[in-house]
N, CA, C and O atoms as CSV, one atom per row, in Angstrom:
chain,resi,resn,atom,element,x,y,z
A,1,MET,N,N,10.602,8.977,9.981
A,1,MET,CA,C,8.645,8.869,10.179
A,1,MET,C,C,8.747,9.641,11.357
A,1,MET,O,O,8.581,10.854,11.233
A,2,ARG,N,N,9.002,9.149,12.544
A,2,ARG,CA,C,9.133,9.767,13.568
A,2,ARG,C,C,9.509,11.193,13.909
A,2,ARG,O,O,8.964,11.898,14.759
A,3,ASP,N,N,10.545,11.518,13.102
A,3,ASP,CA,C,11.094,12.659,13.294
A,3,ASP,C,C,10.034,13.697,12.515
A,3,ASP,O,O,9.894,14.892,12.772
A,4,HIS,N,N,9.333,12.930,11.507
A,4,HIS,CA,C,9.036,14.348,10.771
A,4,HIS,C,C,7.534,14.269,11.123
A,4,HIS,O,O,6.922,15.317,10.917
A,5,PHE,N,N,6.716,13.086,11.683
A,5,PHE,CA,C,4.843,13.296,12.316
A,5,PHE,C,C,4.967,13.358,13.428
A,5,PHE,O,O,3.939,13.515,14.086
A,6,GLY,N,N,6.235,13.267,14.115
A,6,GLY,CA,C,6.333,13.087,15.691
A,6,GLY,C,C,6.128,11.746,16.313
A,6,GLY,O,O,5.730,10.748,15.711
A,7,ALA,N,N,6.437,11.820,17.578
A,7,ALA,CA,C,6.811,10.302,18.382
A,7,ALA,C,C,5.800,9.778,18.204
A,7,ALA,O,O,5.879,8.762,17.514
A,8,ARG,N,N,4.449,10.160,18.687
A,8,ARG,CA,C,3.528,9.696,19.057
A,8,ARG,C,C,2.168,9.453,18.209
A,8,ARG,O,O,1.133,8.850,18.492
A,9,SER,N,N,2.686,10.342,16.768
A,9,SER,CA,C,1.798,10.282,15.560
A,9,SER,C,C,0.952,8.729,15.205
A,9,SER,O,O,1.582,7.746,14.813
A,10,SER,N,N,0.006,8.721,15.338
A,10,SER,CA,C,-0.725,7.256,14.676
A,10,SER,C,C,-0.306,7.306,13.214
A,10,SER,O,O,-0.096,6.182,12.757
A,11,LEU,N,N,-0.150,8.192,12.460
A,11,LEU,CA,C,0.211,8.373,11.173
A,11,LEU,C,C,1.598,7.301,10.993
A,11,LEU,O,O,1.563,6.517,10.045
A,12,THR,N,N,2.378,7.294,11.590
A,12,THR,CA,C,3.679,6.462,11.466
A,12,THR,C,C,3.254,5.120,11.528
A,12,THR,O,O,3.736,4.369,10.680
A,13,GLY,N,N,2.377,4.605,12.427
A,13,GLY,CA,C,1.786,3.411,12.510
A,13,GLY,C,C,1.328,2.737,11.755
A,13,GLY,O,O,1.618,1.546,11.645
A,14,VAL,N,N,0.253,3.527,10.847
A,14,VAL,CA,C,-0.227,3.496,9.830
A,14,VAL,C,C,0.481,3.268,8.695
A,14,VAL,O,O,0.302,2.332,7.916
A,15,MET,N,N,1.457,4.316,8.593
A,15,MET,CA,C,2.539,3.730,7.460
A,15,MET,C,C,3.419,2.641,7.611
A,15,MET,O,O,3.840,2.103,6.587
A,16,ILE,N,N,3.820,2.161,8.886
A,16,ILE,CA,C,4.327,0.856,8.732
A,16,ILE,C,C,3.331,0.006,8.291
A,16,ILE,O,O,3.464,-0.687,7.282
A,17,LEU,N,N,2.159,0.017,9.111
A,17,LEU,CA,C,0.984,-1.178,8.647
A,17,LEU,C,C,1.082,-1.369,7.140
A,17,LEU,O,O,1.217,-2.417,6.509
A,18,LEU,N,N,0.969,0.062,6.651
A,18,LEU,CA,C,0.435,-0.375,4.856
A,18,LEU,C,C,1.774,-0.966,4.244
A,18,LEU,O,O,1.709,-1.543,3.159
A,19,TYR,N,N,2.694,-0.872,4.745
A,19,TYR,CA,C,4.087,-1.328,4.412
A,19,TYR,C,C,3.769,-2.702,4.604
A,19,TYR,O,O,3.959,-3.395,3.604
A,20,GLY,N,N,3.327,-3.299,5.637
A,20,GLY,CA,C,3.552,-4.627,6.160
A,20,GLY,C,C,2.301,-5.061,5.471
A,20,GLY,O,O,2.133,-6.203,5.900
A,21,LEU,N,N,1.548,-4.853,4.831
A,21,LEU,CA,C,-0.220,-5.177,4.236
A,21,LEU,C,C,0.803,-5.688,3.028
A,21,LEU,O,O,0.883,-6.877,2.718
A,22,GLY,N,N,1.604,-4.598,2.362
A,22,GLY,CA,C,2.176,-5.005,0.999
A,22,GLY,C,C,2.910,-6.174,0.811
A,22,GLY,O,O,2.959,-6.905,-0.179
A,23,PHE,N,N,3.742,-6.295,2.396
A,23,PHE,CA,C,4.783,-7.549,2.379
A,23,PHE,C,C,4.011,-8.625,2.410
A,23,PHE,O,O,4.318,-9.716,1.929
A,24,ALA,N,N,2.917,-8.339,3.012
A,24,ALA,CA,C,2.233,-9.599,3.312
A,24,ALA,C,C,1.729,-10.281,2.050
A,24,ALA,O,O,1.402,-11.462,2.161
A,25,THR,N,N,1.613,-9.637,0.760
A,25,THR,CA,C,0.989,-10.186,-0.129
A,25,THR,C,C,1.677,-11.137,-0.742
A,25,THR,O,O,1.130,-11.752,-1.658
A,26,SER,N,N,3.270,-11.501,-0.280
A,26,SER,CA,C,3.647,-12.425,-1.233
A,26,SER,C,C,3.484,-13.984,-1.245
A,26,SER,O,O,4.234,-14.660,-1.949
A,27,PHE,N,N,2.499,-14.567,-0.462
A,27,PHE,CA,C,1.848,-15.683,-0.464
A,27,PHE,C,C,0.683,-15.881,-1.811
A,27,PHE,O,O,0.533,-16.876,-2.521
A,28,ILE,N,N,0.004,-14.660,-1.856
A,28,ILE,CA,C,-0.811,-14.607,-3.219
A,28,ILE,C,C,0.014,-14.267,-4.530
A,28,ILE,O,O,-0.148,-14.895,-5.576
A,29,ILE,N,N,0.944,-13.181,-4.382
A,29,ILE,CA,C,1.405,-12.720,-5.616
A,29,ILE,C,C,2.485,-13.996,-6.325
A,29,ILE,O,O,2.633,-14.334,-7.500
A,30,GLY,N,N,3.049,-14.440,-5.207
A,30,GLY,CA,C,3.968,-15.502,-5.396
A,30,GLY,C,C,3.446,-16.571,-6.354
A,30,GLY,O,O,4.267,-16.901,-7.210
A,31,ARG,N,N,2.280,-17.176,-6.398
A,31,ARG,CA,C,1.664,-17.937,-7.599
A,31,ARG,C,C,1.544,-17.414,-9.241
A,31,ARG,O,O,1.608,-18.115,-10.251
A,32,TRP,N,N,1.315,-15.691,-9.114
A,32,TRP,CA,C,1.477,-15.440,-9.758
A,32,TRP,C,C,2.769,-15.192,-10.723
A,32,TRP,O,O,2.785,-15.166,-11.954
A,33,ALA,N,N,3.730,-15.037,-9.907
A,33,ALA,CA,C,5.523,-14.784,-10.457
A,33,ALA,C,C,5.681,-16.284,-10.832
A,33,ALA,O,O,6.417,-16.321,-11.818
A,34,ASP,N,N,5.275,-17.631,-10.438
A,34,ASP,CA,C,5.577,-18.571,-10.638
A,34,ASP,C,C,5.121,-18.954,-12.059
A,34,ASP,O,O,5.693,-19.819,-12.723
A,35,GLY,N,N,3.949,-18.183,-12.521
A,35,GLY,CA,C,3.014,-18.527,-13.885
A,35,GLY,C,C,4.066,-17.499,-14.899
A,35,GLY,O,O,4.578,-17.928,-15.933
A,36,LEU,N,N,4.208,-16.501,-14.536
A,36,LEU,CA,C,5.206,-15.791,-15.520
A,36,LEU,C,C,6.674,-16.304,-15.450
A,36,LEU,O,O,7.202,-16.074,-16.538
A,37,GLY,N,N,7.411,-16.822,-14.717
A,37,GLY,CA,C,8.479,-17.176,-14.470
A,37,GLY,C,C,9.271,-16.426,-13.561
A,37,GLY,O,O,9.488,-15.242,-13.820
A,38,LYS,N,N,9.755,-16.970,-12.483
A,38,LYS,CA,C,10.068,-16.495,-11.130
A,38,LYS,C,C,11.618,-15.376,-11.800
A,38,LYS,O,O,11.779,-14.180,-11.557
A,39,GLU,N,N,12.356,-16.104,-12.485
A,39,GLU,CA,C,13.777,-15.220,-12.948
A,39,GLU,C,C,13.115,-13.723,-13.697
A,39,GLU,O,O,13.410,-12.576,-13.364
A,40,ARG,N,N,12.356,-14.047,-14.553
A,40,ARG,CA,C,11.500,-12.779,-15.455
A,40,ARG,C,C,10.964,-11.900,-14.379
A,40,ARG,O,O,11.175,-10.701,-14.566
A,41,VAL,N,N,10.378,-12.192,-13.397
A,41,VAL,CA,C,9.402,-11.522,-12.359
A,41,VAL,C,C,10.651,-10.815,-11.268
A,41,VAL,O,O,10.612,-9.609,-11.026
A,42,LEU,N,N,11.614,-11.615,-10.728
A,42,LEU,CA,C,12.332,-10.802,-9.989
A,42,LEU,C,C,13.362,-9.681,-10.859
A,42,LEU,O,O,13.611,-8.561,-10.414
A,43,THR,N,N,13.937,-10.235,-12.254
A,43,THR,CA,C,14.683,-9.024,-12.501
A,43,THR,C,C,13.233,-7.788,-12.754
A,43,THR,O,O,13.659,-6.663,-13.014
A,44,ALA,N,N,12.328,-7.847,-12.725
A,44,ALA,CA,C,11.637,-6.814,-13.181
A,44,ALA,C,C,11.253,-6.220,-11.621
A,44,ALA,O,O,11.209,-5.011,-11.391
A,45,VAL,N,N,10.982,-7.269,-10.587
A,45,VAL,CA,C,10.807,-6.417,-9.620
A,45,VAL,C,C,12.049,-5.505,-8.746
A,45,VAL,O,O,11.891,-4.544,-7.994
A,46,LEU,N,N,13.264,-6.174,-9.140
A,46,LEU,CA,C,14.759,-5.320,-8.556
A,46,LEU,C,C,14.676,-4.110,-9.719
A,46,LEU,O,O,15.058,-2.988,-9.389
A,47,ALA,N,N,14.186,-4.335,-11.054
A,47,ALA,CA,C,14.740,-2.859,-11.482
A,47,ALA,C,C,13.448,-1.966,-11.189
A,47,ALA,O,O,13.465,-0.749,-11.375
A,48,GLU,N,N,12.328,-2.653,-10.718
A,48,GLU,CA,C,11.529,-1.697,-10.344
A,48,GLU,C,C,11.779,-0.766,-8.808
A,48,GLU,O,O,11.393,0.395,-8.673
A,49,LEU,N,N,12.519,-1.585,-7.705
A,49,LEU,CA,C,12.964,-1.782,-6.533
A,49,LEU,C,C,13.841,-0.270,-6.430
A,49,LEU,O,O,13.751,0.645,-5.612
A,50,VAL,N,N,14.679,-0.443,-7.582
A,50,VAL,CA,C,15.983,0.502,-7.415
A,50,VAL,C,C,15.753,1.996,-7.362
A,50,VAL,O,O,16.255,2.788,-6.564
A,51,PRO,N,N,14.691,2.309,-8.603
A,51,PRO,CA,C,14.426,3.491,-8.451
A,51,PRO,C,C,13.162,4.094,-7.354
A,51,PRO,O,O,13.039,5.248,-6.944
A,52,ALA,N,N,12.443,3.097,-7.103
A,52,ALA,CA,C,11.480,3.113,-5.851
A,52,ALA,C,C,12.240,3.648,-4.540
A,52,ALA,O,O,12.011,4.702,-3.947
A,53,LEU,N,N,13.265,2.599,-4.207
A,53,LEU,CA,C,14.063,3.389,-2.936
A,53,LEU,C,C,15.031,4.296,-3.158
A,53,LEU,O,O,15.584,4.873,-2.222
A,54,ALA,N,N,15.337,4.516,-4.438
A,54,ALA,CA,C,16.174,5.668,-4.541
A,54,ALA,C,C,15.213,7.055,-4.308
A,54,ALA,O,O,15.685,8.160,-4.040
A,55,GLY,N,N,13.728,6.752,-4.472
A,55,GLY,CA,C,13.150,7.715,-4.381
A,55,GLY,C,C,12.304,7.916,-3.145
A,55,GLY,O,O,11.349,8.692,-3.110
A,56,VAL,N,N,12.616,7.344,-2.368
A,56,VAL,CA,C,12.045,7.364,-0.757
A,56,VAL,C,C,12.482,8.819,-0.271
A,56,VAL,O,O,11.561,9.634,-0.224
A,57,PRO,N,N,13.549,9.196,0.038
A,57,PRO,CA,C,13.801,10.329,0.399
A,57,PRO,C,C,13.365,11.677,-0.439
A,57,PRO,O,O,13.243,12.670,0.277
A,58,LEU,N,N,13.132,11.854,-1.722
A,58,LEU,CA,C,12.211,13.024,-2.428
A,58,LEU,C,C,11.145,13.046,-2.200
A,58,LEU,O,O,10.659,14.152,-2.436
A,59,VAL,N,N,10.067,11.921,-1.614
A,59,VAL,CA,C,8.844,11.683,-1.245
A,59,VAL,C,C,8.365,12.173,0.242
A,59,VAL,O,O,7.307,12.654,0.649
A,60,THR,N,N,9.453,11.882,0.798
A,60,THR,CA,C,8.737,12.030,2.641
A,60,THR,C,C,8.215,13.363,2.912
A,60,THR,O,O,7.306,13.549,3.720
A,61,GLU,N,N,8.737,14.225,2.296
A,61,GLU,CA,C,7.903,15.522,2.469
A,61,GLU,C,C,6.691,15.782,1.970
A,61,GLU,O,O,6.182,16.903,1.982
A,62,TRP,N,N,6.092,14.614,1.439
A,62,TRP,CA,C,4.663,14.979,0.592
A,62,TRP,C,C,3.786,13.621,1.183
A,62,TRP,O,O,3.977,12.542,0.622
A,63,THR,N,N,3.168,13.674,1.917
A,63,THR,CA,C,2.398,12.546,3.086
A,63,THR,C,C,1.963,11.865,2.276
A,63,THR,O,O,2.569,10.811,2.083
A,64,ALA,N,N,0.801,12.138,1.490
A,64,ALA,CA,C,0.037,11.701,0.656
A,64,ALA,C,C,0.812,10.707,-0.293
A,64,ALA,O,O,0.539,9.508,-0.344
A,65,LEU,N,N,1.773,11.292,-1.017
A,65,LEU,CA,C,2.422,10.374,-1.980
A,65,LEU,C,C,3.133,9.097,-1.325
A,65,LEU,O,O,3.133,7.983,-1.850
A,66,LEU,N,N,3.700,9.397,-0.181
A,66,LEU,CA,C,4.650,8.719,0.617
A,66,LEU,C,C,3.582,7.482,1.185
A,66,LEU,O,O,4.039,6.358,1.388
A,67,VAL,N,N,2.360,7.736,1.385
A,67,VAL,CA,C,1.134,6.761,1.499
A,67,VAL,C,C,0.837,5.817,0.513
A,67,VAL,O,O,0.730,4.593,0.593
A,68,ILE,N,N,0.719,6.595,-0.442
A,68,ILE,CA,C,0.733,6.064,-1.564
A,68,ILE,C,C,1.603,4.627,-2.025
A,68,ILE,O,O,1.278,3.463,-2.256
A,69,CYS,N,N,2.723,5.303,-2.018
A,69,CYS,CA,C,3.883,4.407,-2.256
A,69,CYS,C,C,4.218,3.263,-1.258
A,69,CYS,O,O,4.907,2.308,-1.621
A,70,LEU,N,N,3.742,3.366,-0.044
A,70,LEU,CA,C,4.252,2.385,0.869
A,70,LEU,C,C,3.718,0.800,0.393
A,70,LEU,O,O,4.584,-0.061,0.236
A,71,VAL,N,N,2.437,0.493,0.197
A,71,VAL,CA,C,2.024,-0.597,-0.285
A,71,VAL,C,C,2.358,-1.282,-1.514
A,71,VAL,O,O,2.273,-2.509,-1.578
A,72,PRO,N,N,2.762,-0.519,-2.573
A,72,PRO,CA,C,3.512,-0.927,-3.720
A,72,PRO,C,C,5.150,-1.156,-3.296
A,72,PRO,O,O,5.817,-2.045,-3.826
A,73,TRP,N,N,5.702,-0.230,-2.267
A,73,TRP,CA,C,7.110,-0.941,-1.861
A,73,TRP,C,C,6.891,-2.096,-1.273
A,73,TRP,O,O,7.651,-2.975,-1.679
A,74,GLY,N,N,5.920,-2.522,-0.233
A,74,GLY,CA,C,5.926,-3.333,0.335
A,74,GLY,C,C,6.062,-4.708,-0.378
A,74,GLY,O,O,6.888,-5.600,-0.186
A,75,VAL,N,N,4.725,-4.613,-1.507
A,75,VAL,CA,C,4.973,-6.000,-2.452
A,75,VAL,C,C,6.255,-6.039,-3.124
A,75,VAL,O,O,6.652,-7.163,-3.430
A,76,LEU,N,N,6.975,-5.063,-3.412
A,76,LEU,CA,C,8.203,-5.159,-4.487
A,76,LEU,C,C,9.021,-5.808,-3.594
A,76,LEU,O,O,9.535,-6.857,-3.985
A,77,HIS,N,N,9.366,-5.240,-1.969
A,77,HIS,CA,C,10.575,-6.154,-1.141
A,77,HIS,C,C,9.912,-7.624,-1.319
A,77,HIS,O,O,10.485,-8.492,-1.978
A,78,SER,N,N,8.936,-7.793,-0.822
A,78,SER,CA,C,8.194,-8.901,-0.727
A,78,SER,C,C,8.201,-10.108,-1.598
A,78,SER,O,O,8.085,-11.284,-1.252
A,79,LEU,N,N,8.398,-9.486,-3.084
A,79,LEU,CA,C,8.387,-10.506,-3.672
A,79,LEU,C,C,10.072,-10.814,-4.041
A,79,LEU,O,O,10.576,-11.853,-4.466
A,80,ALA,N,N,10.616,-9.713,-3.761
A,80,ALA,CA,C,12.161,-9.800,-4.282
A,80,ALA,C,C,12.568,-11.057,-3.183
A,80,ALA,O,O,13.005,-12.100,-3.670
A,81,VAL,N,N,12.434,-10.953,-1.848
A,81,VAL,CA,C,12.811,-11.735,-0.516
A,81,VAL,C,C,12.331,-12.933,-1.188
A,81,VAL,O,O,13.168,-13.755,-1.561
A,82,THR,N,N,10.816,-13.185,-1.435
A,82,THR,CA,C,10.398,-14.016,-1.468
A,82,THR,C,C,11.012,-15.204,-2.851
A,82,THR,O,O,11.241,-16.410,-2.757
A,83,LEU,N,N,11.150,-14.190,-4.190
A,83,LEU,CA,C,11.710,-15.169,-5.396
A,83,LEU,C,C,12.935,-15.542,-4.844
A,83,LEU,O,O,12.927,-16.716,-4.475
A,84,LEU,N,N,14.271,-14.792,-4.610
A,84,LEU,CA,C,15.356,-14.828,-4.492
A,84,LEU,C,C,15.572,-15.934,-3.577
A,84,LEU,O,O,16.482,-16.723,-3.831
A,85,SER,N,N,14.844,-16.094,-2.532
A,85,SER,CA,C,14.777,-17.359,-1.514
A,85,SER,C,C,14.503,-18.441,-2.344
A,85,SER,O,O,15.295,-19.382,-2.285
A,86,THR,N,N,13.305,-18.539,-3.309
A,86,THR,CA,C,13.176,-19.942,-3.844
A,86,THR,C,C,13.658,-20.270,-5.229
A,86,THR,O,O,13.435,-21.357,-5.763
A,87,LEU,N,N,14.252,-19.397,-5.728
A,87,LEU,CA,C,15.288,-19.736,-6.464
A,87,LEU,C,C,16.381,-20.184,-6.339
A,87,LEU,O,O,16.970,-20.901,-7.148
A,88,LEU,N,N,16.893,-19.668,-4.947
A,88,LEU,CA,C,17.783,-20.488,-4.351
A,88,LEU,C,C,18.202,-21.527,-3.797
A,88,LEU,O,O,19.299,-22.072,-3.681
A,89,SER,N,N,16.666,-21.827,-3.305
A,89,SER,CA,C,16.495,-23.019,-2.806
A,89,SER,C,C,16.434,-24.141,-3.771
A,89,SER,O,O,16.703,-25.312,-3.503
A,90,GLU,N,N,15.957,-23.551,-5.227
A,90,GLU,CA,C,15.723,-24.599,-6.152
A,90,GLU,C,C,16.960,-24.959,-6.803
A,90,GLU,O,O,16.939,-25.757,-7.741
A,91,CYS,N,N,18.201,-24.365,-6.329
A,91,CYS,CA,C,19.702,-24.441,-7.408
A,91,CYS,C,C,20.025,-25.700,-7.252
A,91,CYS,O,O,20.707,-26.262,-8.109
A,92,SER,N,N,19.560,-26.393,-6.059
A,92,SER,CA,C,20.391,-27.632,-5.660
A,92,SER,C,C,19.868,-28.133,-4.870
A,92,SER,O,O,20.056,-27.664,-3.748
A,93,GLU,N,N,19.059,-29.179,-4.974
A,93,GLU,CA,C,18.491,-29.983,-4.223
A,93,GLU,C,C,19.433,-30.696,-2.886
A,93,GLU,O,O,18.991,-30.655,-1.738
A,94,ARG,N,N,20.320,-31.123,-3.106
A,94,ARG,CA,C,21.256,-31.711,-2.315
A,94,ARG,C,C,21.944,-31.018,-1.425
A,94,ARG,O,O,22.305,-31.563,-0.382
A,95,HIS,N,N,22.263,-29.578,-1.721
A,95,HIS,CA,C,22.746,-28.581,-1.008
A,95,HIS,C,C,21.921,-27.394,-0.713
A,95,HIS,O,O,22.411,-26.455,-0.086
A,96,ARG,N,N,20.836,-27.379,-1.082
A,96,ARG,CA,C,19.510,-26.525,-0.640
A,96,ARG,C,C,20.085,-26.004,0.832
A,96,ARG,O,O,20.417,-24.826,0.966
A,97,GLY,N,N,20.165,-26.782,1.727
A,97,GLY,CA,C,20.560,-25.695,3.116
A,97,GLY,C,C,21.541,-24.820,3.173
A,97,GLY,O,O,21.507,-23.661,3.587
A,98,THR,N,N,22.882,-25.748,2.507
A,98,THR,CA,C,23.944,-24.982,2.517
A,98,THR,C,C,23.815,-23.637,1.536
A,98,THR,O,O,24.316,-22.560,1.862
A,99,VAL,N,N,23.120,-23.825,0.360
A,99,VAL,CA,C,23.197,-22.582,-0.308
A,99,VAL,C,C,22.377,-21.400,0.510
A,99,VAL,O,O,22.748,-20.228,0.572
A,100,LEU,N,N,21.106,-21.981,1.166
A,100,LEU,CA,C,20.191,-21.281,2.262
A,100,LEU,C,C,21.011,-20.468,3.162
A,100,LEU,O,O,20.921,-19.287,3.497
A,101,ALA,N,N,21.818,-21.381,3.463
A,101,ALA,CA,C,22.813,-20.777,4.762
A,101,ALA,C,C,23.631,-19.709,4.237
A,101,ALA,O,O,23.662,-18.650,4.863
A,102,PHE,N,N,24.388,-19.859,3.029
A,102,PHE,CA,C,25.189,-18.986,2.738
A,102,PHE,C,C,24.347,-17.723,2.256
A,102,PHE,O,O,24.909,-16.634,2.373
A,103,TYR,N,N,23.216,-17.747,1.793
A,103,TYR,CA,C,22.313,-17.074,1.425
A,103,TYR,C,C,22.287,-15.983,2.826
A,103,TYR,O,O,22.674,-14.816,2.758
A,104,SER,N,N,21.851,-16.511,3.844
A,104,SER,CA,C,21.914,-15.993,5.592
A,104,SER,C,C,23.077,-14.781,5.468
A,104,SER,O,O,22.995,-13.553,5.455
A,105,LEU,N,N,24.351,-15.857,5.372
A,105,LEU,CA,C,25.351,-15.273,5.608
A,105,LEU,C,C,25.746,-14.338,5.025
A,105,LEU,O,O,26.503,-13.598,5.652
A,106,ALA,N,N,25.451,-14.029,3.793
A,106,ALA,CA,C,25.435,-12.813,2.967
A,106,ALA,C,C,24.773,-11.530,3.545
A,106,ALA,O,O,25.147,-10.372,3.733
A,107,THR,N,N,23.612,-12.245,3.749
A,107,THR,CA,C,22.669,-10.981,4.072
A,107,THR,C,C,22.683,-10.077,5.144
A,107,THR,O,O,22.784,-8.850,5.126
A,108,ASN,N,N,22.542,-11.019,6.270
A,108,ASN,CA,C,22.169,-10.716,7.454
A,108,ASN,C,C,23.704,-9.617,7.701
A,108,ASN,O,O,23.634,-8.397,7.549
A,109,PRO,N,N,24.794,-10.223,8.029
A,109,PRO,CA,C,25.916,-9.277,8.067
A,109,PRO,C,C,25.954,-8.127,7.361
A,109,PRO,O,O,26.440,-7.177,7.973
A,110,THR,N,N,25.572,-7.917,6.207
A,110,THR,CA,C,25.457,-6.925,5.142
A,110,THR,C,C,24.301,-5.585,5.752
A,110,THR,O,O,24.279,-4.369,5.941
A,111,VAL,N,N,23.490,-6.737,5.867
A,111,VAL,CA,C,22.316,-5.328,6.673
A,111,VAL,C,C,23.115,-4.485,7.881
A,111,VAL,O,O,23.312,-3.273,7.974
A,112,ALA,N,N,23.509,-5.606,8.792
A,112,ALA,CA,C,24.359,-4.714,9.742
A,112,ALA,C,C,25.474,-3.902,9.330
A,112,ALA,O,O,25.237,-2.695,9.341
A,113,LEU,N,N,26.289,-4.147,9.077
A,113,LEU,CA,C,27.209,-3.620,8.082
A,113,LEU,C,C,26.690,-2.321,7.805
A,113,LEU,O,O,26.890,-1.422,8.621
A,114,GLY,N,N,25.904,-2.061,6.524
A,114,GLY,CA,C,25.505,-1.070,6.158
A,114,GLY,C,C,24.433,-0.185,7.330
A,114,GLY,O,O,24.080,0.969,7.090
A,115,ALA,N,N,24.165,-0.650,8.122
A,115,ALA,CA,C,23.480,0.077,9.147
A,115,ALA,C,C,24.600,0.836,9.833
A,115,ALA,O,O,24.669,2.062,9.914
A,116,ALA,N,N,25.615,-0.189,10.398
A,116,ALA,CA,C,26.623,0.668,11.221
A,116,ALA,C,C,27.677,1.565,10.329
A,116,ALA,O,O,28.493,2.265,10.929
A,117,LEU,N,N,27.655,1.541,9.106
A,117,LEU,CA,C,28.376,2.573,8.137
A,117,LEU,C,C,27.388,3.528,7.900
A,117,LEU,O,O,28.113,4.421,7.462
A,118,LEU,N,N,26.378,3.943,7.874
A,118,LEU,CA,C,25.187,4.987,7.321
A,118,LEU,C,C,24.889,5.549,8.483
A,118,LEU,O,O,24.502,6.716,8.530
A,119,ALA,N,N,25.062,4.631,9.800
A,119,ALA,CA,C,24.582,5.556,11.058
A,119,ALA,C,C,24.967,6.843,10.945
A,119,ALA,O,O,24.100,7.692,10.738
A,120,PRO,N,N,26.626,7.293,11.085
A,120,PRO,CA,C,26.864,8.456,10.905
A,120,PRO,C,C,26.369,9.435,9.781
A,120,PRO,O,O,26.448,10.658,9.893
A,121,LEU,N,N,26.023,9.001,9.051
A,121,LEU,CA,C,25.516,9.860,7.943
A,121,LEU,C,C,24.310,10.221,8.120
A,121,LEU,O,O,23.980,11.377,7.855
A,122,PHE,N,N,23.325,9.220,8.650
A,122,PHE,CA,C,21.907,9.317,8.914
A,122,PHE,C,C,22.080,10.226,10.316
A,122,PHE,O,O,21.156,11.029,10.447
A,123,THR,N,N,22.897,10.254,11.193
A,123,THR,CA,C,22.840,11.040,12.384
A,123,THR,C,C,23.204,12.466,12.296
A,123,THR,O,O,22.757,13.357,13.018
A,124,SER,N,N,24.241,12.622,11.136
A,124,SER,CA,C,24.398,14.064,10.440
A,124,SER,C,C,23.977,14.825,9.623
A,124,SER,O,O,24.223,16.028,9.709
A,125,TYR,N,N,23.220,14.293,8.605
A,125,TYR,CA,C,22.735,14.526,7.660
A,125,TYR,C,C,21.198,14.248,7.156
A,125,TYR,O,O,20.635,14.863,6.252
A,126,GLY,N,N,20.612,13.119,7.990
A,126,GLY,CA,C,19.285,12.774,7.880
A,126,GLY,C,C,19.146,11.745,7.033
A,126,GLY,O,O,20.148,11.249,6.520
A,127,PHE,N,N,17.531,11.137,6.686
A,127,PHE,CA,C,17.411,10.155,5.804
A,127,PHE,C,C,17.810,10.448,4.198
A,127,PHE,O,O,18.160,9.710,3.277
A,128,ALA,N,N,17.651,11.467,4.287
A,128,ALA,CA,C,17.817,12.119,2.447
A,128,ALA,C,C,19.010,11.707,2.079
A,128,ALA,O,O,19.040,11.178,0.968
A,129,ALA,N,N,20.283,11.799,2.816
A,129,ALA,CA,C,21.333,11.458,2.406
A,129,ALA,C,C,21.733,9.957,2.564
A,129,ALA,O,O,22.766,9.612,1.990
A,130,VAL,N,N,21.076,9.079,3.232
A,130,VAL,CA,C,21.361,7.962,3.248
A,130,VAL,C,C,20.414,7.362,2.060
A,130,VAL,O,O,20.690,6.223,1.685
A,131,GLY,N,N,19.583,7.875,1.587
A,131,GLY,CA,C,18.947,7.524,0.348
A,131,GLY,C,C,19.632,7.728,-0.642
A,131,GLY,O,O,19.193,7.466,-1.762
């Protein structure tokens, strides 16, 4: 976004804020997900996130569409993280801490590894290539 809109563009900050507002909705939407069934909602959220995230590079040239998509993307991402954490914490009351520790152990290094492996692709070909 910085490259597209300029390093000092306030639009970049607004876009990050919109995504963050969407992400902040999980405490409200989480109750709705509980009523519908956590597993069912998580499956639907993940099924929606895959094409949504794959489509990010396709909409970066259309500012209005990107802005419109940021809040729903934040909502979906927030729901996925919240529901997965909740479901994992409910797997075993006795081993809850261990289960969540392994979840963190799996996700955090994977994020770092993905960033390290994709950095050369991003540097050479831009965000669309990573997407």
